[in-house]
C-alpha positions in Angstrom: 98.9 35.6 -38.5 101.9 33.4 -39.4 105.0 34.5 -37.5 107.3 34.1 -40.5 105.0 36.2 -42.6 105.0 38.9 -39.9 108.8 38.9 -39.7 109.0 39.3 -43.5 106.6 42.2 -43.4 108.6 43.9 -40.6 111.7 43.5 -42.6 109.9 45.2 -45.5 109.2 48.1 -43.2 105.6 47.3 -42.0 105.5 48.6 -38.5 102.0 47.4 -38.0 103.2 43.8 -38.4 105.6 44.4 -35.6 102.8 45.8 -33.5 101.0 42.5 -34.1 104.0 40.5 -33.0 104.2 42.6 -29.8 100.5 42.1 -29.2 100.9 38.3 -29.6 104.0 37.9 -27.3 103.9 40.8 -24.9 101.9 39.3 -22.1 103.6 35.9 -22.2 107.0 37.6 -22.1 106.0 39.8 -19.2 104.7 36.8 -17.3 107.9 34.9 -18.0 110.0 37.8 -16.9 107.8 38.3 -13.8 108.4 34.7 -12.8 112.1 35.3 -13.3 112.4 38.5 -11.3 109.4 38.6 -9.0 109.0 42.3 -9.8 106.1 43.4 -12.0 107.5 46.8 -13.0 111.0 45.3 -13.7 109.3 42.6 -15.8 107.5 45.2 -17.9 110.7 47.2 -18.3 112.7 44.1 -19.4 109.9 43.2 -21.8 110.0 46.6 -23.3 113.7 46.3 -23.7 113.2 42.9 -25.3 110.9 44.2 -28.0 113.1 47.2 -28.7 116.0 44.9 -29.2 113.9 42.6 -31.3 112.7 45.4 -33.5 116.3 46.6 -34.1 117.6 43.1 -34.6 114.9 41.6 -36.9 116.6 42.9 -40.1 119.8 40.9 -39.2 118.0 37.6 -38.7 117.6 34.7 -41.1 114.3 34.1 -42.9 113.7 30.8 -41.0 113.9 32.6 -37.6 112.0 30.7 -34.8 110.4 34.0 -33.6 109.1 32.7 -30.2 112.4 31.1 -29.2 114.3 34.2 -30.4 112.1 36.5 -28.3 112.4 34.4 -25.2 116.2 34.2 -25.7 116.4 38.0 -25.7 114.1 38.2 -22.7 116.2 35.7 -20.8 119.4 37.5 -21.7 117.9 40.8 -20.5 116.9 39.3 -17.2 120.3 37.7 -16.6 122.1 40.9 -17.6 119.9 42.9 -15.2 120.8 40.4 -12.4 124.5 40.6 -13.2 124.3 44.4 -13.1 122.5 44.6 -9.8 124.3 41.6 -8.3 121.3 41.1 -6.0 117.7 41.7 -6.9 115.4 42.3 -3.9 112.2 40.6 -4.7 108.9 42.2 -4.0 105.9 40.2 -2.7 104.0 38.5 -5.5 100.7 39.8 -4.2 101.1 43.6 -4.7 97.5 44.2 -3.6 98.3 43.3 0.0 100.4 45.6 2.1 100.6 43.8 5.3 100.6 40.3 6.8 97.1 41.0 8.1 95.8 41.8 4.6 97.4 38.6 3.3 95.9 36.5 6.0 92.5 37.9 5.0 93.2 36.9 1.4 92.7 33.3 2.3 94.5 30.0 1.8 94.6 30.3 -2.0 96.7 33.5 -1.9 98.9 32.0 0.9 99.5 28.9 -1.2 100.2 31.0 -4.3 102.7 33.1 -2.4 104.4 30.0 -1.0 104.7 28.6 -4.6 106.1 31.9 -5.8 108.6 32.3 -3.0 109.7 28.7 -3.4 110.2 29.2 -7.1 112.3 32.4 -6.6 114.6 30.5 -4.2 115.5 28.0 -6.9 118.9 28.7 -8.5 118.3 30.9 -11.6 119.7 28.5 -14.2 117.3 25.8 -13.0 114.4 28.3 -12.6 114.7 29.5 -16.2 114.3 26.0 -17.6 111.4 25.2 -15.2 109.5 28.4 -16.0 109.9 28.0 -19.7 108.9 24.3 -19.6 106.1 24.1 -17.0 104.6 27.6 -17.2 105.3 28.8 -20.7 104.9 25.4 -22.3 108.2 25.2 -24.2 109.5 21.8 -25.3 113.0 20.8 -24.2 114.3 21.4 -27.7 112.9 25.0 -27.7 114.5 25.7 -24.3 117.8 24.3 -25.5 117.7 26.6 -28.6 116.6 29.6 -26.4 119.4 29.1 -23.9 122.1 27.7 -26.2 122.5 24.5 -24.2 121.8 20.9 -25.0 118.5 19.2 -24.5 120.1 16.8 -22.0 121.2 19.9 -20.0 117.6 21.2 -20.1 116.2 17.9 -18.9 118.7 17.8 -16.1 117.9 21.4 -15.0 114.1 20.8 -15.1 114.5 17.6 -13.0 116.9 19.2 -10.5 114.7 22.3 -10.3 111.6 20.2 -9.7 113.3 18.3 -6.9 114.5 21.6 -5.4 111.0 23.1 -5.7 109.4 20.2 -4.0 112.0 20.5 -1.1 111.5 24.2 -0.8 107.8 24.2 -1.1 107.5 21.4 1.5 109.6 23.5 3.9 107.2 26.4 3.6 104.3 24.2 4.8 103.0 23.8 1.2 101.2 20.6 0.1 104.2 18.4 -0.9 103.1 16.0 -3.6 
């Protein structure tokens, strides 16, 4: 389904078209927010807020709306707003299935490495992490990230580069495979 067609149908009152938009973008938005917050439940809550805001705001948008970019902008703003409200988010372990260090040790090297990657990513300053997650994980182009965050493409490039350097430093400090 073409996104602009779906947006037009939603504006005309077709709630099923919005359900299709949610179905298409819900998991990517949740994954993005999870990488931003480190908390699965919080990511799901923020994603729900994102789609509620999107539904309410679609009528006010222009016909040439870049839907994906717009949804990620709402999600990013929700995550940043939540962080500002809380001042400090306490991050939960990425592997929610393991309750203790003994359980995690049994999970093997792959889980340990994945946890080291996740912990290193969460230690990167948020403005750098946002750009890195959108680029490397969600596949956004620099132009799309710039539109989403309301910054220049050069700022995005700089943040991705600095974030990558910081990630390599942090990941190497955790004993990860520094490449």
